C-alpha positions as CSV (number, residue, x, y, z in Angstrom):
1,M,-44.3,17.0,-81.4
2,S,-41.5,14.2,-81.5
3,I,-41.6,10.7,-80.5
4,L,-38.6,8.7,-79.6
5,I,-38.8,4.9,-80.5
6,V,-36.2,2.8,-78.4
7,E,-36.2,-0.6,-80.1
8,D,-33.4,-3.1,-81.0
9,N,-35.3,-4.8,-83.7
10,P,-35.1,-2.6,-86.8
11,V,-38.3,-4.1,-88.4
12,N,-40.4,-3.2,-85.3
13,A,-39.0,0.3,-85.1
14,R,-39.3,0.9,-88.7
15,L,-43.1,-0.4,-88.7
16,L,-43.9,1.7,-85.6
17,A,-42.3,4.8,-87.0
18,L,-44.3,4.3,-90.2
19,M,-47.6,4.1,-88.4
20,L,-46.8,7.1,-86.4
21,K,-45.7,9.1,-89.3
22,A,-48.9,8.5,-91.2
23,Q,-50.8,9.9,-88.4
24,G,-48.8,13.0,-88.5
25,Y,-46.2,12.5,-86.0
26,Q,-42.5,13.0,-86.3
27,T,-40.3,10.3,-85.0
28,V,-36.7,9.7,-83.9
29,A,-35.2,6.1,-83.5
30,A,-32.7,4.7,-81.1
31,R,-31.2,1.2,-81.2
32,N,-30.9,0.6,-77.3
33,G,-31.5,2.6,-73.9
34,K,-27.9,4.1,-74.0
35,E,-28.4,5.5,-77.7
36,G,-31.8,6.6,-76.7
37,L,-30.2,8.8,-73.7
38,T,-28.0,10.5,-76.3
39,V,-30.8,11.1,-78.9
40,M,-33.1,12.5,-76.1
41,A,-30.5,15.1,-75.5
42,G,-30.7,16.8,-78.9
43,I,-34.5,16.6,-79.0
44,A,-36.1,19.9,-77.8
45,D,-39.8,19.1,-78.4
46,L,-39.9,15.6,-77.4
47,Q,-43.3,14.5,-76.1
48,L,-43.4,10.9,-75.9
49,I,-40.9,7.9,-75.7
50,I,-41.8,4.2,-76.6
51,T,-39.3,1.6,-75.5
52,D,-38.7,-2.0,-75.8
53,Y,-38.2,-3.8,-72.6
54,M,-35.1,-6.2,-73.5
55,M,-32.5,-4.5,-75.2
56,P,-28.6,-4.8,-75.4
57,E,-26.4,-2.4,-73.7
58,M,-29.3,-1.0,-71.7
59,D,-32.4,-2.4,-71.2
60,G,-36.0,-0.4,-71.3
61,L,-36.3,-0.3,-67.4
62,E,-32.8,1.0,-67.0
63,F,-33.6,3.5,-69.7
64,I,-36.7,4.7,-67.7
65,V,-34.9,5.1,-64.6
66,K,-32.2,7.2,-66.0
């Protein structure tokens, strides 16, 4: 099971990834919604997306809509 973390703050993204990996989950990170859409296309077993609300290029709400 893979979890996509869409977060523009690298410290927050890394902390969340470390916490999830400690529980046995595989994580993939993206820096904004636009990058998140690209990353999603390459993940076959994506089970969950955790996204920030306010990000550059494409915010979390626009990401969810697309």
